N, C-alpha and C positions, 0 to 999 in steps of 0.2 A: 710609297710613303714608308718611312722607317717606323718600326714598332718599338715601343719603349715601355719601361715600367718604372714607376717612382716608388722608392722605398722611404718610409718615414718611421724613424724609431718610435717605439711606444711612448717614451717620455716626451718626445717632441709632439706627438699627437695629443697627449694630455695637456701639454703647455698651450697648444693651439686651441684646444677646447676651452681652457681657462681664459685665454686671450679673447676668444669669441664672446664668452659670457661677459667679460669686462667691457667689450665694445657695445654689447647689447644694453648693458646698464649704464653706459656712458662714463665709466670710471677710467677708461683709457681712450686715447685718440689714435687713429691710424696715421701712417705716413702718407705722403702725397700720392704715390703711385697706387696704393691700395684704396685710398679715398676715391681716386678717379675710377678704379675698377668697380667700386661699390655704388657709384653714382645712381644707377638705375635699378638697384637691388633693394629689397626689403631685408635689412640685416636681421630683423627679428625672425625671419623664416629660414635663415641659413643654417646649415649643419656644419660641423667641423670639416668634413670633406670638401664642402663647397668653398669654405674660406681658404683651405689649402690650395685648391685648384685656382682660385682667383689670385692668390698671392704668387703662385708659381707663374701665372701668366704675366705678372708684372716684371719678371726678370728681364734684364737688358742683355743682349749679346755683348760679350767682352772678349778681348784678345789677351791671352795670357793673364798676367796679374795686373794689367792696367785697370785702374779703377778710379772713378770720381765719386765713389759712394761716400755720403756724408753721415748717414745714420742719425741725423738730427730731426727727422720728420719731413725735411724738404724733399726727400726721396722715399726712404723707408725709415721706420723707427728701429730702435735696438732690438725689440722683440721680434719684429718681422725679419730682420737680418739674421737673428739667431735661428729662427724657424727655417728660413731659406738655406742657411748654411748646413743644417742637419739633414735636409732632404737630398737624396741621391737619385739620379736619373740614369738608368741603364738602357742602352740601345741594343737591339739584337736583330 
């Protein structure tokens, strides 16, 4: 199994924490993929790291720049796409 490390910029981590607070107080809604990932979770007990991990698990394998991403909530919302775009995964 390959080892990897995910790097999340501080500003992205802080944005994710804000997003989680907004989800907890229901002032924002998730996209469909994260909604499915959260289905059996108690969002009130999640930490920022938990949300990041769940969001990363929603990524779909893609070839090159081919993409059917909408960003309208039917897959991810714009906040989730922004967070995913900032996270970098390094294999070693």
